[in-house]
C-alpha atoms as an extended CHARMM CRD file, in Angstrom:
* protein
*
       295  EXT
         1         1  MET       CA              0.0000000000        0.0000000000        0.0000000000  PROA      1               0.0000000000
         2         2  LYS       CA              1.2300000000        3.4830000000       -0.8090000000  PROA      2               0.0000000000
         3         3  GLN       CA              1.7630000000        5.9830000000        1.9800000000  PROA      3               0.0000000000
         4         4  PHE       CA             -0.7200000000        8.7810000000        2.5230000000  PROA      4               0.0000000000
         5         5  SER       CA             -1.2450000000       11.5640000000        5.0240000000  PROA      5               0.0000000000
         6         6  LEU       CA             -4.2400000000       13.2320000000        6.6860000000  PROA      6               0.0000000000
         7         7  ASN       CA             -4.5310000000       16.4680000000        8.6090000000  PROA      7               0.0000000000
         8         8  ILE       CA             -6.1480000000       15.4790000000       11.9020000000  PROA      8               0.0000000000
         9         9  ARG       CA             -6.8860000000       18.3880000000       14.2590000000  PROA      9               0.0000000000
        10        10  GLY       CA             -4.0500000000       20.4510000000       12.8060000000  PROA      10              0.0000000000
        11        11  SER       CA             -1.5000000000       17.6320000000       12.9490000000  PROA      11              0.0000000000
        12        12  LEU       CA             -0.2780000000       15.9510000000        9.7670000000  PROA      12              0.0000000000
        13        13  ARG       CA             -0.3640000000       12.2030000000       10.2970000000  PROA      13              0.0000000000
        14        14  GLU       CA              1.3980000000        9.7730000000        7.9610000000  PROA      14              0.0000000000
        15        15  PHE       CA              0.0960000000        6.2550000000        7.2940000000  PROA      15              0.0000000000
        16        16  SER       CA              1.9100000000        3.3840000000        5.6140000000  PROA      16              0.0000000000
        17        17  ARG       CA             -0.5920000000        0.5610000000        6.1070000000  PROA      17              0.0000000000
        18        18  PRO       CA             -4.3570000000        0.2410000000        5.6150000000  PROA      18              0.0000000000
        19        19  LEU       CA             -6.4990000000        1.7960000000        8.3240000000  PROA      19              0.0000000000
        20        20  VAL       CA             -9.3830000000       -0.1400000000        9.8510000000  PROA      20              0.0000000000
        21        21  MET       CA            -12.5560000000        1.8910000000       10.2830000000  PROA      21              0.0000000000
        22        22  GLY       CA            -15.0590000000        0.3950000000       12.7250000000  PROA      22              0.0000000000
        23        23  ILE       CA            -18.7600000000        1.0470000000       12.1350000000  PROA      23              0.0000000000
        24        24  LEU       CA            -20.8140000000        2.5090000000       14.9870000000  PROA      24              0.0000000000
        25        25  ASN       CA            -24.4230000000        2.8410000000       13.8800000000  PROA      25              0.0000000000
        26        26  VAL       CA            -26.5670000000        4.7420000000       16.3730000000  PROA      26              0.0000000000
        27        27  THR       CA            -29.6420000000        3.5530000000       14.5100000000  PROA      27              0.0000000000
        28        28  PRO       CA            -32.3850000000        0.9640000000       14.9020000000  PROA      28              0.0000000000
        29        29  ASP       CA            -32.5330000000        0.0380000000       11.2050000000  PROA      29              0.0000000000
        30        30  SER       CA            -29.0710000000       -0.4900000000        9.6910000000  PROA      30              0.0000000000
        31        31  PHE       CA            -29.0080000000       -3.5820000000        7.4640000000  PROA      31              0.0000000000
        32        32  TYR       CA            -26.7530000000       -5.6300000000        9.7790000000  PROA      32              0.0000000000
        33        33  SER       CA            -28.2790000000       -5.9420000000       13.2270000000  PROA      33              0.0000000000
        34        34  GLY       CA            -24.8720000000       -6.5160000000       14.8290000000  PROA      34              0.0000000000
        35        35  SER       CA            -23.8420000000       -2.9520000000       13.9840000000  PROA      35              0.0000000000
        36        36  ARG       CA            -26.8160000000       -1.2310000000       15.6260000000  PROA      36              0.0000000000
        37        37  ALA       CA            -26.1780000000        0.5230000000       18.9290000000  PROA      37              0.0000000000
        38        38  LEU       CA            -29.6530000000        0.9950000000       20.3570000000  PROA      38              0.0000000000
        39        39  GLU       CA            -29.3360000000        3.4950000000       23.1430000000  PROA      39              0.0000000000
        40        40  SER       CA            -32.8870000000        3.4810000000       24.5200000000  PROA      40              0.0000000000
        41        41  GLY       CA            -33.5530000000        0.9640000000       27.2640000000  PROA      41              0.0000000000
        42        42  SER       CA            -30.2190000000       -0.7750000000       26.8690000000  PROA      42              0.0000000000
        43        43  ALA       CA            -27.4720000000       -0.6550000000       29.4430000000  PROA      43              0.0000000000
        44        44  SER       CA            -24.7840000000       -2.8780000000       30.8740000000  PROA      44              0.0000000000
        45        45  PRO       CA            -24.7180000000       -3.8210000000       34.5810000000  PROA      45              0.0000000000
        46        46  CYS       CA            -22.2320000000       -0.9470000000       35.0660000000  PROA      46              0.0000000000
        47        47  GLY       CA            -24.6810000000        1.5370000000       33.5870000000  PROA      47              0.0000000000
        48        48  VAL       CA            -22.6650000000        2.0840000000       30.4100000000  PROA      48              0.0000000000
        49        49  SER       CA            -24.9380000000        2.7470000000       27.4430000000  PROA      49              0.0000000000
        50        50  ALA       CA            -25.1350000000        0.3400000000       24.5370000000  PROA      50              0.0000000000
        51        51  VAL       CA            -23.5080000000        2.9830000000       22.3370000000  PROA      51              0.0000000000
        52        52  GLU       CA            -20.5160000000        3.3290000000       24.6280000000  PROA      52              0.0000000000
        53        53  GLU       CA            -20.3490000000       -0.4410000000       24.9990000000  PROA      53              0.0000000000
        54        54  MET       CA            -20.0800000000       -0.9110000000       21.2430000000  PROA      54              0.0000000000
        55        55  ALA       CA            -17.5520000000        1.9250000000       20.9360000000  PROA      55              0.0000000000
        56        56  ALA       CA            -15.4400000000        0.3010000000       23.6520000000  PROA      56              0.0000000000
        57        57  ARG       CA            -15.4800000000       -2.9990000000       21.7600000000  PROA      57              0.0000000000
        58        58  LEU       CA            -14.3710000000       -1.3400000000       18.5110000000  PROA      58              0.0000000000
        59        59  LEU       CA            -11.5290000000        0.3910000000       20.3520000000  PROA      59              0.0000000000
        60        60  ALA       CA            -10.4730000000       -2.7990000000       22.1270000000  PROA      60              0.0000000000
        61        61  GLU       CA            -10.3440000000       -4.6280000000       18.7900000000  PROA      61              0.0000000000
        62        62  GLY       CA             -7.9910000000       -1.9780000000       17.4170000000  PROA      62              0.0000000000
        63        63  ALA       CA            -10.0400000000        0.3950000000       15.2690000000  PROA      63              0.0000000000
        64        64  ASP       CA             -7.9670000000        3.2190000000       13.7830000000  PROA      64              0.0000000000
        65        65  ILE       CA            -11.1290000000        5.1860000000       12.9810000000  PROA      65              0.0000000000
        66        66  ILE       CA            -14.6410000000        4.9110000000       14.3610000000  PROA      66              0.0000000000
        67        67  ASP       CA            -17.3390000000        5.9150000000       11.8860000000  PROA      67              0.0000000000
        68        68  VAL       CA            -20.4670000000        7.1900000000       13.6500000000  PROA      68              0.0000000000
        69        69  GLY       CA            -23.7520000000        7.1690000000       11.7400000000  PROA      69              0.0000000000
        70        70  GLY       CA            -27.1600000000        8.3770000000       12.8250000000  PROA      70              0.0000000000
        71        71  CYS       CA            -29.2080000000        7.8310000000        9.6610000000  PROA      71              0.0000000000
        72        72  SER       CA            -29.3460000000        4.5440000000        7.7860000000  PROA      72              0.0000000000
        73        73  THR       CA            -28.5920000000        4.9330000000        4.0720000000  PROA      73              0.0000000000
        74        74  ARG       CA            -28.9210000000        1.3210000000        2.9870000000  PROA      74              0.0000000000
        75        75  PRO       CA            -30.7660000000        0.8880000000       -0.3420000000  PROA      75              0.0000000000
        76        76  GLY       CA            -34.4800000000        1.4160000000        0.2220000000  PROA      76              0.0000000000
        77        77  SER       CA            -34.0890000000        2.9300000000        3.6770000000  PROA      77              0.0000000000
        78        78  ALA       CA            -36.2220000000        5.8090000000        4.9410000000  PROA      78              0.0000000000
        79        79  SER       CA            -34.3630000000        8.9170000000        6.0360000000  PROA      79              0.0000000000
        80        80  VAL       CA            -34.7540000000       10.5390000000        9.4550000000  PROA      80              0.0000000000
        81        81  GLY       CA            -34.8450000000       14.2690000000       10.0490000000  PROA      81              0.0000000000
        82        82  GLU       CA            -31.7500000000       16.3400000000       10.7420000000  PROA      82              0.0000000000
        83        83  GLU       CA            -32.6590000000       16.9190000000       14.3900000000  PROA      83              0.0000000000
        84        84  GLU       CA            -32.9410000000       13.1920000000       15.1190000000  PROA      84              0.0000000000
        85        85  GLU       CA            -29.8130000000       12.3900000000       13.1350000000  PROA      85              0.0000000000
        86        86  SER       CA            -27.9290000000       15.0810000000       15.0960000000  PROA      86              0.0000000000
        87        87  ARG       CA            -29.1250000000       13.6490000000       18.4070000000  PROA      87              0.0000000000
        88        88  ARG       CA            -27.9090000000       10.1810000000       17.4720000000  PROA      88              0.0000000000
        89        89  VAL       CA            -24.5790000000       11.3280000000       16.0480000000  PROA      89              0.0000000000
        90        90  ARG       CA            -23.8490000000       13.4510000000       19.1080000000  PROA      90              0.0000000000
        91        91  LEU       CA            -24.5590000000       10.4510000000       21.3250000000  PROA      91              0.0000000000
        92        92  GLY       CA            -22.1090000000        8.3400000000       19.3220000000  PROA      92              0.0000000000
        93        93  VAL       CA            -19.2850000000       10.8510000000       18.9550000000  PROA      93              0.0000000000
        94        94  GLU       CA            -19.3980000000       11.8900000000       22.5980000000  PROA      94              0.0000000000
        95        95  ALA       CA            -19.4140000000        8.2360000000       23.6970000000  PROA      95              0.0000000000
        96        96  VAL       CA            -16.2480000000        7.6000000000       21.6880000000  PROA      96              0.0000000000
        97        97  ARG       CA            -14.5980000000       10.7370000000       22.9970000000  PROA      97              0.0000000000
        98        98  ARG       CA            -15.2940000000        9.7310000000       26.6040000000  PROA      98              0.0000000000
        99        99  LEU       CA            -13.3320000000        6.5720000000       25.9150000000  PROA      99              0.0000000000
       100       100  SER       CA            -10.5180000000        7.9870000000       23.7850000000  PROA      100             0.0000000000
       101       101  SER       CA             -9.2050000000       11.3940000000       22.8150000000  PROA      101             0.0000000000
       102       102  GLN       CA             -6.7700000000        9.8500000000       20.3230000000  PROA      102             0.0000000000
       103       103  VAL       CA             -8.7950000000        7.6000000000       18.0170000000  PROA      103             0.0000000000
       104       104  MET       CA             -9.9140000000        9.2580000000       14.8020000000  PROA      104             0.0000000000
       105       105  VAL       CA            -13.6730000000        9.8180000000       14.6280000000  PROA      105             0.0000000000
       106       106  SER       CA            -15.5280000000       10.0200000000       11.3400000000  PROA      106             0.0000000000
       107       107  VAL       CA            -19.1720000000       11.0180000000       10.9660000000  PROA      107             0.0000000000
       108       108  ASP       CA            -21.2440000000        9.3080000000        8.2860000000  PROA      108             0.0000000000
       109       109  THR       CA            -23.6470000000       12.0080000000        7.0890000000  PROA      109             0.0000000000
       110       110  PHE       CA            -24.8060000000       13.6910000000        3.8920000000  PROA      110             0.0000000000
       111       111  ARG       CA            -26.0400000000       16.7890000000        5.7600000000  PROA      111             0.0000000000
       112       112  SER       CA            -23.7670000000       19.8300000000        6.1020000000  PROA      112             0.0000000000
       113       113  GLY       CA            -25.4630000000       20.9320000000        9.3320000000  PROA      113             0.0000000000
       114       114  VAL       CA            -24.6920000000       17.6070000000       11.0020000000  PROA      114             0.0000000000
       115       115  ALA       CA            -21.1460000000       17.7470000000        9.6480000000  PROA      115             0.0000000000
       116       116  ARG       CA            -20.5070000000       21.2060000000       11.0790000000  PROA      116             0.0000000000
       117       117  ARG       CA            -21.8470000000       20.3850000000       14.5250000000  PROA      117             0.0000000000
       118       118  SER       CA            -19.9960000000       17.0680000000       14.5990000000  PROA      118             0.0000000000
       119       119  VAL       CA            -16.6380000000       18.7690000000       14.1020000000  PROA      119             0.0000000000
       120       120  LEU       CA            -17.1580000000       22.0990000000       15.8710000000  PROA      120             0.0000000000
       121       121  GLU       CA            -19.1680000000       20.9190000000       18.8700000000  PROA      121             0.0000000000
       122       122  TRP       CA            -18.7510000000       17.1870000000       19.4420000000  PROA      122             0.0000000000
       123       123  GLY       CA            -15.1610000000       16.3370000000       18.5010000000  PROA      123             0.0000000000
       124       124  ALA       CA            -15.2890000000       14.5460000000       15.1270000000  PROA      124             0.0000000000
       125       125  ASP       CA            -12.1940000000       14.5470000000       12.8880000000  PROA      125             0.0000000000
       126       126  MET       CA            -13.5260000000       13.8210000000        9.4030000000  PROA      126             0.0000000000
       127       127  ILE       CA            -16.7210000000       13.5690000000        7.3560000000  PROA      127             0.0000000000
       128       128  ASN       CA            -17.8680000000       10.4900000000        5.4380000000  PROA      128             0.0000000000
       129       129  ASP       CA            -20.4880000000       11.5260000000        2.8560000000  PROA      129             0.0000000000
       130       130  ILE       CA            -22.2430000000        8.8220000000        0.8160000000  PROA      130             0.0000000000
       131       131  SER       CA            -23.3330000000       11.4130000000       -1.7570000000  PROA      131             0.0000000000
       132       132  ALA       CA            -20.0240000000       13.2700000000       -2.2680000000  PROA      132             0.0000000000
       133       133  GLY       CA            -21.8980000000       16.5270000000       -1.8040000000  PROA      133             0.0000000000
       134       134  LEU       CA            -24.8200000000       15.8060000000       -4.1440000000  PROA      134             0.0000000000
       135       135  MET       CA            -27.5030000000       15.4840000000       -1.4610000000  PROA      135             0.0000000000
       136       136  ASP       CA            -26.5880000000       18.7670000000        0.2360000000  PROA      136             0.0000000000
       137       137  ARG       CA            -24.9700000000       21.4390000000       -1.9000000000  PROA      137             0.0000000000
       138       138  GLU       CA            -23.5530000000       23.1450000000        1.1910000000  PROA      138             0.0000000000
       139       139  MET       CA            -21.5670000000       20.0800000000        2.2220000000  PROA      139             0.0000000000
       140       140  ILE       CA            -18.4080000000       20.6340000000        0.1660000000  PROA      140             0.0000000000
       141       141  VAL       CA            -18.1030000000       24.2950000000        1.2070000000  PROA      141             0.0000000000
       142       142  SER       CA            -18.7010000000       23.2780000000        4.8200000000  PROA      142             0.0000000000
       143       143  VAL       CA            -15.9740000000       20.6290000000        4.7620000000  PROA      143             0.0000000000
       144       144  ALA       CA            -13.5610000000       23.1080000000        3.1810000000  PROA      144             0.0000000000
       145       145  ASP       CA            -14.3320000000       25.5940000000        5.9650000000  PROA      145             0.0000000000
       146       146  LEU       CA            -13.8920000000       22.9190000000        8.6280000000  PROA      146             0.0000000000
       147       147  LYS       CA            -10.5130000000       21.8740000000        7.1750000000  PROA      147             0.0000000000
       148       148  VAL       CA            -11.1020000000       18.1830000000        7.8410000000  PROA      148             0.0000000000
       149       149  PRO       CA            -10.5840000000       15.1100000000        5.6440000000  PROA      149             0.0000000000
       150       150  TYR       CA            -13.5360000000       14.3030000000        3.3980000000  PROA      150             0.0000000000
       151       151  ILE       CA            -14.5420000000       10.7930000000        2.3380000000  PROA      151             0.0000000000
       152       152  MET       CA            -16.4240000000       11.0940000000       -0.9510000000  PROA      152             0.0000000000
       153       153  MET       CA            -18.4890000000        8.0760000000       -1.9700000000  PROA      153             0.0000000000
       154       154  HSD       CA            -19.9220000000        7.3540000000       -5.3870000000  PROA      154             0.0000000000
       155       155  THR       CA            -23.6590000000        6.8290000000       -5.6270000000  PROA      155             0.0000000000
       156       156  ARG       CA            -26.5730000000        7.8980000000       -7.7680000000  PROA      156             0.0000000000
       157       157  GLY       CA            -29.9690000000        9.1600000000       -6.6860000000  PROA      157             0.0000000000
       158       158  THR       CA            -31.1740000000        8.4490000000       -3.1690000000  PROA      158             0.0000000000
       159       159  PRO       CA            -31.5080000000        5.2470000000       -1.1300000000  PROA      159             0.0000000000
       160       160  ASP       CA            -35.0500000000        5.0140000000       -2.5380000000  PROA      160             0.0000000000
       161       161  THR       CA            -34.0350000000        5.3200000000       -6.2080000000  PROA      161             0.0000000000
       162       162  MET       CA            -30.4550000000        4.0740000000       -6.5020000000  PROA      162             0.0000000000
       163       163  GLY       CA            -31.4990000000        0.5110000000       -7.3170000000  PROA      163             0.0000000000
       164       164  SER       CA            -32.8630000000        1.6470000000      -10.6790000000  PROA      164             0.0000000000
       165       165  LEU       CA            -29.8140000000        3.7490000000      -11.6100000000  PROA      165             0.0000000000
       166       166  THR       CA            -27.3570000000        1.0330000000      -12.5640000000  PROA      166             0.0000000000
       167       167  ASP       CA            -26.7430000000        1.7050000000      -16.2700000000  PROA      167             0.0000000000
       168       168  TYR       CA            -23.0330000000        2.2650000000      -16.9920000000  PROA      168             0.0000000000
       169       169  PRO       CA            -22.6330000000        2.3580000000      -20.8090000000  PROA      169             0.0000000000
       170       170  LEU       CA            -18.8240000000        2.3810000000      -20.6410000000  PROA      170             0.0000000000
       171       171  GLY       CA            -18.6480000000       -0.1500000000      -17.8100000000  PROA      171             0.0000000000
       172       172  VAL       CA            -18.9490000000        0.3610000000      -14.0860000000  PROA      172             0.0000000000
       173       173  VAL       CA            -15.2480000000        1.0930000000      -13.4720000000  PROA      173             0.0000000000
       174       174  ALA       CA            -15.1010000000        3.8510000000      -16.0830000000  PROA      174             0.0000000000
       175       175  GLY       CA            -18.5110000000        5.1890000000      -15.0400000000  PROA      175             0.0000000000
       176       176  VAL       CA            -17.6830000000        5.3780000000      -11.3530000000  PROA      176             0.0000000000
       177       177  ALA       CA            -14.2850000000        6.9280000000      -12.0960000000  PROA      177             0.0000000000
       178       178  SER       CA            -15.7780000000        9.6250000000      -14.3200000000  PROA      178             0.0000000000
       179       179  GLU       CA            -18.5720000000       10.5920000000      -11.9220000000  PROA      179             0.0000000000
       180       180  LEU       CA            -16.4210000000       10.4590000000       -8.7950000000  PROA      180             0.0000000000
       181       181  ARG       CA            -13.6350000000       12.4290000000      -10.4660000000  PROA      181             0.0000000000
       182       182  GLN       CA            -16.0880000000       15.2750000000      -11.1280000000  PROA      182             0.0000000000
       183       183  ARG       CA            -16.9650000000       15.3970000000       -7.4480000000  PROA      183             0.0000000000
       184       184  VAL       CA            -13.2840000000       15.3610000000       -6.4440000000  PROA      184             0.0000000000
       185       185  VAL       CA            -12.5380000000       18.2680000000       -8.7900000000  PROA      185             0.0000000000
       186       186  GLU       CA            -15.3780000000       20.3100000000       -7.3020000000  PROA      186             0.0000000000
       187       187  ALA       CA            -14.1940000000       19.6060000000       -3.7530000000  PROA      187             0.0000000000
       188       188  THR       CA            -10.5950000000       20.4260000000       -4.6030000000  PROA      188             0.0000000000
       189       189  MET       CA            -11.5760000000       23.7080000000       -6.2300000000  PROA      189             0.0000000000
       190       190  ALA       CA            -13.6050000000       24.5770000000       -3.1120000000  PROA      190             0.0000000000
       191       191  GLY       CA            -10.5200000000       24.1190000000       -0.9500000000  PROA      191             0.0000000000
       192       192  VAL       CA            -10.8980000000       20.6000000000        0.4690000000  PROA      192             0.0000000000
       193       193  ALA       CA             -7.3250000000       19.4370000000        1.0080000000  PROA      193             0.0000000000
       194       194  ASP       CA             -7.6200000000       15.8170000000        2.1960000000  PROA      194             0.0000000000
       195       195  ILE       CA             -9.8690000000       13.6330000000        0.0620000000  PROA      195             0.0000000000
       196       196  ILE       CA            -10.4830000000        9.8980000000        0.3950000000  PROA      196             0.0000000000
       197       197  VAL       CA            -12.4840000000        8.2930000000       -2.4260000000  PROA      197             0.0000000000
       198       198  ASP       CA            -14.9970000000        5.4760000000       -1.9660000000  PROA      198             0.0000000000
       199       199  PRO       CA            -16.3180000000        3.5260000000       -5.0100000000  PROA      199             0.0000000000
       200       200  GLY       CA            -19.6320000000        2.9540000000       -3.2160000000  PROA      200             0.0000000000
       201       201  PHE       CA            -20.0210000000       -0.8090000000       -3.2810000000  PROA      201             0.0000000000
       202       202  GLY       CA            -23.7290000000       -1.6470000000       -3.1190000000  PROA      202             0.0000000000
       203       203  PHE       CA            -24.9030000000        1.8520000000       -4.0580000000  PROA      203             0.0000000000
       204       204  ALA       CA            -26.4090000000        2.1230000000       -7.5460000000  PROA      204             0.0000000000
       205       205  LYS       CA            -24.6420000000       -1.0940000000       -8.5720000000  PROA      205             0.0000000000
       206       206  THR       CA            -25.9040000000       -4.5990000000       -9.2400000000  PROA      206             0.0000000000
       207       207  VAL       CA            -24.2490000000       -7.5730000000       -7.5710000000  PROA      207             0.0000000000
       208       208  SER       CA            -22.2860000000       -8.3860000000      -10.7470000000  PROA      208             0.0000000000
       209       209  GLN       CA            -21.2460000000       -4.7350000000      -11.1110000000  PROA      209             0.0000000000
       210       210  ASN       CA            -19.9270000000       -4.7810000000       -7.5560000000  PROA      210             0.0000000000
       211       211  TYR       CA            -17.6610000000       -7.6960000000       -8.4510000000  PROA      211             0.0000000000
       212       212  GLU       CA            -16.6000000000       -6.0120000000      -11.6810000000  PROA      212             0.0000000000
       213       213  LEU       CA            -15.7050000000       -2.9520000000       -9.6270000000  PROA      213             0.0000000000
       214       214  MET       CA            -13.7080000000       -5.0030000000       -7.1180000000  PROA      214             0.0000000000
       215       215  ALA       CA            -11.8340000000       -6.7690000000       -9.9250000000  PROA      215             0.0000000000
       216       216  GLY       CA            -11.0100000000       -3.3820000000      -11.4600000000  PROA      216             0.0000000000
       217       217  LEU       CA            -10.0760000000       -1.6230000000       -8.2210000000  PROA      217             0.0000000000
       218       218  ASP       CA             -6.4760000000       -1.0660000000       -9.2650000000  PROA      218             0.0000000000
       219       219  GLU       CA             -7.6620000000        0.4060000000      -12.5850000000  PROA      219             0.0000000000
       220       220  LEU       CA            -10.0700000000        2.6740000000      -10.6880000000  PROA      220             0.0000000000
       221       221  ASP       CA             -7.2230000000        3.7380000000       -8.3990000000  PROA      221             0.0000000000
       222       222  ALA       CA             -5.2030000000        4.8860000000      -11.4250000000  PROA      222             0.0000000000
       223       223  LEU       CA             -8.1910000000        6.6930000000      -12.9770000000  PROA      223             0.0000000000
       224       224  LEU       CA             -8.6710000000        8.6070000000       -9.7120000000  PROA      224             0.0000000000
       225       225  ASP       CA             -5.0110000000        9.6950000000       -9.5820000000  PROA      225             0.0000000000
       226       226  HSD       CA             -4.1420000000        7.2730000000       -6.7670000000  PROA      226             0.0000000000
       227       227  LYS       CA             -6.0370000000        9.1420000000       -4.0780000000  PROA      227             0.0000000000
       228       228  PRO       CA             -6.4350000000        7.1830000000       -0.8170000000  PROA      228             0.0000000000
       229       229  MET       CA             -9.3610000000        4.8050000000       -1.3090000000  PROA      229             0.0000000000
       230       230  LEU       CA            -11.8750000000        3.5110000000        1.2100000000  PROA      230             0.0000000000
       231       231  VAL       CA            -13.4930000000        0.1400000000        0.5620000000  PROA      231             0.0000000000
       232       232  GLY       CA            -16.7040000000       -0.7390000000        2.3920000000  PROA      232             0.0000000000
       233       233  ILE       CA            -18.0850000000       -4.1690000000        1.5520000000  PROA      233             0.0000000000
       234       234  SER       CA            -18.5940000000       -5.5060000000        5.0790000000  PROA      234             0.0000000000
       235       235  ARG       CA            -21.4580000000       -8.0570000000        5.1720000000  PROA      235             0.0000000000
       236       236  LYS       CA            -23.1620000000       -6.3840000000        2.1900000000  PROA      236             0.0000000000
       237       237  SER       CA            -25.5740000000       -8.1060000000       -0.1760000000  PROA      237             0.0000000000
       238       238  MET       CA            -22.8390000000       -8.5740000000       -2.7960000000  PROA      238             0.0000000000
       239       239  VAL       CA            -21.3280000000      -11.0630000000       -0.3270000000  PROA      239             0.0000000000
       240       240  TYR       CA            -24.3160000000      -12.8960000000        1.0680000000  PROA      240             0.0000000000
       241       241  LYS       CA            -26.9690000000      -12.8790000000       -1.6870000000  PROA      241             0.0000000000
       242       242  PRO       CA            -25.0530000000      -14.8830000000       -4.3220000000  PROA      242             0.0000000000
       243       243  LEU       CA            -24.2260000000      -17.4590000000       -1.6310000000  PROA      243             0.0000000000
       244       244  GLY       CA            -27.7740000000      -17.7140000000       -0.2830000000  PROA      244             0.0000000000
       245       245  LEU       CA            -26.6890000000      -16.4350000000        3.1300000000  PROA      245             0.0000000000
       246       246  THR       CA            -27.6290000000      -13.6110000000        5.4890000000  PROA      246             0.0000000000
       247       247  PRO       CA            -25.5260000000      -10.6720000000        6.7130000000  PROA      247             0.0000000000
       248       248  ALA       CA            -24.9040000000      -12.5770000000        9.9490000000  PROA      248             0.0000000000
       249       249  ASP       CA            -23.3220000000      -15.4860000000        8.0130000000  PROA      249             0.0000000000
       250       250  SER       CA            -21.1260000000      -13.4240000000        5.6990000000  PROA      250             0.0000000000
       251       251  LEU       CA            -17.9390000000      -12.6820000000        7.6450000000  PROA      251             0.0000000000
       252       252  PRO       CA            -15.7420000000      -15.2300000000        5.7600000000  PROA      252             0.0000000000
       253       253  GLY       CA            -16.8350000000      -13.8300000000        2.3880000000  PROA      253             0.0000000000
       254       254  THR       CA            -16.3170000000      -10.3090000000        3.6470000000  PROA      254             0.0000000000
       255       255  MET       CA            -12.7720000000      -11.1020000000        4.7230000000  PROA      255             0.0000000000
       256       256  ALA       CA            -11.9890000000      -12.6590000000        1.3510000000  PROA      256             0.0000000000
       257       257  LEU       CA            -12.9900000000       -9.4430000000       -0.4110000000  PROA      257             0.0000000000
       258       258  ASP       CA            -11.2740000000       -7.2240000000        2.1510000000  PROA      258             0.0000000000
       259       259  THR       CA             -8.0510000000       -9.1580000000        1.5250000000  PROA      259             0.0000000000
       260       260  VAL       CA             -8.4300000000       -8.5620000000       -2.2170000000  PROA      260             0.0000000000
       261       261  ALA       CA             -8.9920000000       -4.8610000000       -1.5180000000  PROA      261             0.0000000000
       262       262  ILE       CA             -5.8290000000       -4.6990000000        0.6040000000  PROA      262             0.0000000000
       263       263  HSD       CA             -3.8720000000       -6.3880000000       -2.1840000000  PROA      263             0.0000000000
       264       264  LYS       CA             -5.2290000000       -3.8280000000       -4.6670000000  PROA      264             0.0000000000
       265       265  GLY       CA             -4.1610000000       -0.8940000000       -2.5210000000  PROA      265             0.0000000000
       266       266  ALA       CA             -7.1240000000        0.1030000000       -0.3460000000  PROA      266             0.0000000000
       267       267  ALA       CA             -6.1090000000        2.7270000000        2.2180000000  PROA      267             0.0000000000
       268       268  VAL       CA             -9.1250000000        2.3470000000        4.5280000000  PROA      268             0.0000000000
       269       269  LEU       CA            -11.3750000000       -0.6540000000        5.1770000000  PROA      269             0.0000000000
       270       270  ARG       CA            -14.7910000000        0.1640000000        6.6450000000  PROA      270             0.0000000000
       271       271  VAL       CA            -15.9180000000       -2.8900000000        8.6120000000  PROA      271             0.0000000000
       272       272  HSD       CA            -18.2290000000       -4.2670000000       11.2750000000  PROA      272             0.0000000000
       273       273  ASP       CA            -15.6220000000       -6.7920000000       12.4490000000  PROA      273             0.0000000000
       274       274  VAL       CA            -12.5220000000       -4.8420000000       13.4540000000  PROA      274             0.0000000000
       275       275  ALA       CA            -10.4980000000       -7.6790000000       15.0110000000  PROA      275             0.0000000000
       276       276  ALA       CA            -10.8870000000       -9.9240000000       11.9600000000  PROA      276             0.0000000000
       277       277  CYS       CA             -9.9520000000       -7.1200000000        9.5920000000  PROA      277             0.0000000000
       278       278  ARG       CA             -6.8990000000       -6.1070000000       11.6210000000  PROA      278             0.0000000000
       279       279  GLN       CA             -5.7210000000       -9.7070000000       11.4400000000  PROA      279             0.0000000000
       280       280  ALA       CA             -6.0990000000       -9.6500000000        7.6520000000  PROA      280             0.0000000000
       281       281  VAL       CA             -4.1200000000       -6.3930000000        7.4500000000  PROA      281             0.0000000000
       282       282  ASP       CA             -1.3760000000       -7.8570000000        9.6670000000  PROA      282             0.0000000000
       283       283  VAL       CA             -1.1110000000      -11.0300000000        7.5970000000  PROA      283             0.0000000000
       284       284  MET       CA             -0.9920000000       -9.1120000000        4.3190000000  PROA      284             0.0000000000
       285       285  GLU       CA              1.7400000000       -6.9040000000        5.7590000000  PROA      285             0.0000000000
       286       286  LEU       CA              3.7740000000       -9.9980000000        6.7110000000  PROA      286             0.0000000000
       287       287  LEU       CA              3.2950000000      -11.3230000000        3.1880000000  PROA      287             0.0000000000
       288       288  MET       CA              4.5320000000       -8.0860000000        1.6220000000  PROA      288             0.0000000000
       289       289  GLU       CA              7.5480000000       -7.9610000000        3.9660000000  PROA      289             0.0000000000
       290       290  ASN       CA              8.4850000000      -11.4880000000        2.9140000000  PROA      290             0.0000000000
       291       291  LYS       CA              8.0060000000      -10.6090000000       -0.7510000000  PROA      291             0.0000000000
       292       292  THR       CA             10.2800000000       -7.5830000000       -0.3210000000  PROA      292             0.0000000000
       293       293  SER       CA             12.9980000000       -9.5660000000        1.4600000000  PROA      293             0.0000000000
       294       294  ARG       CA             13.0560000000      -12.1610000000       -1.3480000000  PROA      294             0.0000000000
       295       295  SER       CA             13.3080000000       -9.6080000000       -4.1570000000  PROA      295             0.0000000000
């Protein structure tokens, strides 16, 4: 994996191995039930909320980044209002910050208002936007003002409509590269300095297109000028549907694809299962060290 750097709270941090981003969904309706931190009526014997409990587990397993989401964006999901999303995101970010001042915190939102409050008031370090600024035209300007890293994901339409927007006349790799490159140019011109690109597996892509995209990940990397790339395929339908499984059964398939993504140069892996992913990163690093020593 190539080295990359991110400006985190005014400090330039260099990375030479893939980062593991743990998913903390403060939602009742995310597609994988194991990722939902339901705060109401749930507490441990010590009185620690379910949100904090899940955050503690992600930290203990070695997450480099914790990605807090307060509004499910799975295909076909119904959106919640900004006030409710803000309440959930604040709960998640503040829970993480009570446990660690050092771990990087990302907020998964397409709303500029939530992004601003997350960084300015609650302690988030970066913004992860599934729409790359298309769902809220103030988002890119807001991120530029906040001077935080911006994860820009490729999608089309909304969670309600994306399933019907899967026509890529030149192929999915070329189509995603072209559309995502336009968004990167706009963000760069607005003054966003640190950009991470995300091909958007499962968003406006069929199952076969998802696999075509994974197979062409190195080609996509070149078409996007080798910007750091986030890959998020954890327990998604591209893994479990072709195998006749459920999200709960799909960890082995997920790890197979995450390993491919590491081999093809992914900089960040967004996952539900941090410990398993860290092990895959460690093993791939050992493999590359051995390859280097033999050359």
